[in-house]
N, C-alpha and C positions, 0 to 999 in steps of 0.2 A: 473275571469281573463281568464280561459279557454274558457268560453261561448263567451266572447268578441272577443277572437282570432278566433273562428269558425265562428261567425257572420261576422268578417272582411274577412275571406276567401271566404264565400258565396257571398259577395257584390262584391268582386274583380272578382270572376269567372262570375257573371251575366254581369257585365261591359265589360269584355274582351271577352268572348266567344260569346256573342249574336252579336255584330256587325259582327265578322267573319261568323256566320251562315247566317246572312242577305246578306252579300257579296256573299256567296256561291250560295244562291238562286237566286240572281240578275244576277249573271255571268252565271250560268248554269241552264237554265229553264228545268223543268222536267214535264212530263205528270202527275205526281203523286201531283204536287202542286195544292192548293185549287184554284178555279177560282176567279179571281180579276178583277176589273174594270180598264182598261187601262187608262194611263194618258189622261184626256181629255183637248181638246184645250182651253175651256173657262176658265180653270183654270191658264192659262199662261198670262203673262203681254203683253200689247199692242205692246211693242217694240219687243217681239219675235214671233210676228205673221206676216203671209204674208199680202199682200195688199188686197186680198179677204176676210180676216177677218175670215177665217174658218181653216186655216192650219198653224201649227208652222213653223218657219223657219228651224228648225232641227228635225230629227225624230230618234227614236229608232227602228231599224229594225233587226228582227230575221232572220239571214241567215240560211235556214233550212238545207243546205247541209253540213254546218259546225257546226251546233248546237251551235250557239253563237249569242249573241245580240251586235250589233255595233250601234254607233251614226253617223249621215251623214246628210248633208245639203239636206233639202227637194227636191230642184230642182235636185240635183245630183241623188237623188233616182228616180225621175220622169224620168231622162235621162236613167237609167239603165232599167227602166220598159219599155220605148219605144224600146231600143235596144233589149231587150229580146221578146217583144210581136209583133213587126211589122217588116217585111224586110226593112232594111235600103234602099234598092234599090227603094222603093215606092216613089211616088210624094211628093214633099216638102209639099204640102197642106195636104196630107194625114198624114205625120208625125207630122205637127202641130196639126191636129184633135186628132190623138192619144194622143199626150202629154196632151191636155185639158182633154181628157176622162180619162186618167190615174190620172190625178191630182184630177179631179172630183171625181172618184171612191174612191180615198183615203180619200177625204173630207167626203164623204158619209159614208165610212167604220168607221171613227173615232167618228161618233155620236152614235154608238152602242157598247154594252159590247162585250168583246171577250174573250173567254175561252181557245183557243188554244195557244196563246202567250200572256198571261196577262201582261207580263213585257215589252212587246214592242208595239209600235203603229201598226206595219204592219209585214207581213212575206213574204218571197220570193217564197212560194210555189203557183204555178199558179193555182192549184186546190181549194186553199183556199182564197188567196188574188189576187196577180198579180205576173206575172213572173218578174224576175230581174237578170241582170248581171252586172258585174264591167266593167269599161273601158277596163281592161286588157284583160278580157274574150272576150268581144265584139271585140277589135281590133284582137284577135287571130282567131275568127271566120271569120272576114271580110278579112283577110289575105292581098292581094295586094291593095285592096280597103279601107283598114283602115283609111288612112287620109281623103279620099273623104266622106266617111260615118260618121265619127266622126264630121267633120265639118257641114254635113247636119244636124245631130241631135243637134249639139251646135246651129245651126241657128233656129232651130224649137223650141227648148226650149227658147231661147232669145226672139224670136218674140211672144211667148204666155205666156212669163213669169208670173206666179201666177195666170193665168186665170182659171176659173172653170165654170162650167154650174149650173145655179140655176133654180128651179121651185118652185113658191110660196115662193120665198127668202130663199130656202134650197138647199143645194148640191143634185144633182140628183143622183140615182143609175144608173151611165154611163156604162151600160152593153156593151159588145162588142164581136165580134166573127170574125173568119177568113173569112167565105164565106157563103153567104145566098143561099137558094134554088132557088132564082130568085125573092123571096120576103122575107123580114125579118119576124120572128115570133112575135106574139103578146105576151106580158109577161103573159097574164092571161092564155094562153094555156100551158105555160112551168111551172109557180110557182103558178097558181091558183089565182093570184091577179091582178086586173086591174091596170095598171100604165098609166096615160094619155099621157106620153111622150114616152112610149115604145110600140108603136102600129106597125102593119105591113105596110111596105112601098115597092114598087117595086124596084127591083135592076137588072134589065134585063141583063146588062153586065157581072153579076157574073156568067151567065149560059156559057159565052164564056172563062171561066177561065181554065187553064190546070187541076186543081185539082178539078173541079167541079163533076166529076163523079168518084165514087169509089165502089168496089163490094168486099163482104165478103161471102165466101162459108162455109156452115156448112153440113158435112153428117147427115143423118137423126137421127142415134142413138146418136151422138155427141150433136146435138141440143136438143134431148129430155131429154138426161142426164144433160146438162147444165141447162135448164129450171127447172128440177126436183130438182136439187142441191140448186137452189136459191128459193126454195119454191113454185113453179109452177108445180106440178107433171103432167106430160103428157106421154102417152105410144106411141102416133103416131103424125105425123105431121098434120094428120086431125083434132088434137086437138087445132090447131093455127087457130084463126078465121080471119075474113077479117077485115083489118084495117079501122078505122074512121079517115078521114083527115080534117085538116082545110083548109082555102082558099089558105094559102100559101104552101100547099102540104106537111106539117108536120103531122105525125101521132099524133092524140090526144089520141086514146087508141085503144087496140087490145085485144081480149080475148085469154089467154092462159089457157086452159082447163077450169076450172070454176072460173078463176080469170080475172079481167080487169085490164091490164097494161098500163100505161101511155107511151106515145112516148118517153119521157125523160128516163124512166126507162128500157125500151126496149134497147134504145141506149147504155146506161151504161152497161146494162147486157151483151149485144153482143159485146161490144167495137166498135160500129159503129161511123162513122165520123159525122153522122147527123140523125136526127129523121125523115127527109125527105126521106123516104124509100119505095121503090118498092120491094116487096116479090115475088120472082119467085120460084115456087115448080118445082123441077126436080125429076126424077125417084129415084136417090140415094142421093139427096142433096137439100138444100134450099139456094137460092142466095139472099141476101140483097144488093140492089143496091141503094146506097145513092147519095144525090145531096146536094153540099154544105159541109160546114165543120164548126161544132160547134152547140151551142144551138140555134142560129139564132136571138137571142134578141138584139135589140139596133144596134149600128154601125157594118156594115160589113166592115172589114179592106180592103179587096180587092175591095169592091164597092167604099170605100173611096178613094183608089188609081185610080180608074176609074173616079171618079167624079173630081179629082184633075187634071188628064190628059185632061178633058173636060173643064178645065178653071175655075172650082169651087173653091173659096177661103176655107180655114178651117173653117170659120164661117158658110158659106153655106152649107158645109158638115155636120157640126154639127147639123145645123138647120134642115136638111133634115132627119136624123136619129133620132133626139131627138126634134120633134116639140114642139113649144110652151115654150121652154127654152130660158133663157137670159144668156148673157156672163157677167162675174163680175171678176175683173174690167173691164170696157169698154175700 
């Protein structure tokens, strides 16, 4: 009798406590959780899919600033990405192009495993997935132009609803950046892999933008200390070699002491706006003069704005920056 009672208590504990533990894990993701495969779109029924066939109609989104997961309509999520990633003052066709790029980036992202937010489709950390903001935060940012800009984004989302870009019938890696060097960067020079639709194209009007040039100054001692701290020990700026550039003006590699450093790593290490850098050695400091803003791969957002102002449609903008791709659904 006593054994039966103990067995009953054990079963009751398992049935009641286990669901509570599961709920806690789902509601409060932790970096200590074992990596899991995110919910895959191919496991969803057809009625829960967008017309493009690659995205669900609703997403689980990890709001990194609040450390919580919420569910939202997929198009509402894309609205928030456009609001966060591109100035709403940009041309309407540029905003449409950004909406398609953001939606395509999401579709491509969902095709692979994710270990940073295993219980959510996507996160709002722009350094990991894409930036995102709520309508409330967007309107607060836009202040007196809130109604105008919200309506612009509403129209951009409506006119590109559920559209994505495909290459060989798969969603592309729709990389984008703020401002090119005057030419976009070839993916192979940044990530070491050739991507047929992420090749260098000229964007001359980017050179005319206000934020095109930027300069960072490092005193000699501080620069040597910074390189040494990150595993590139040098004692003098004479240990910094001459950069090797690609055709778009981005640094491919540079010698730092006995090490060869990529342009992307140099940019991240020194917190530069771009790897399109001119290095000016002065008596007591080194100037890093950058051109453009971002990694340079894919669509230049300022370039998209210029093309829109020059009469190009969102599809023409996308076709220019992602050659050989097709729009789905048409």
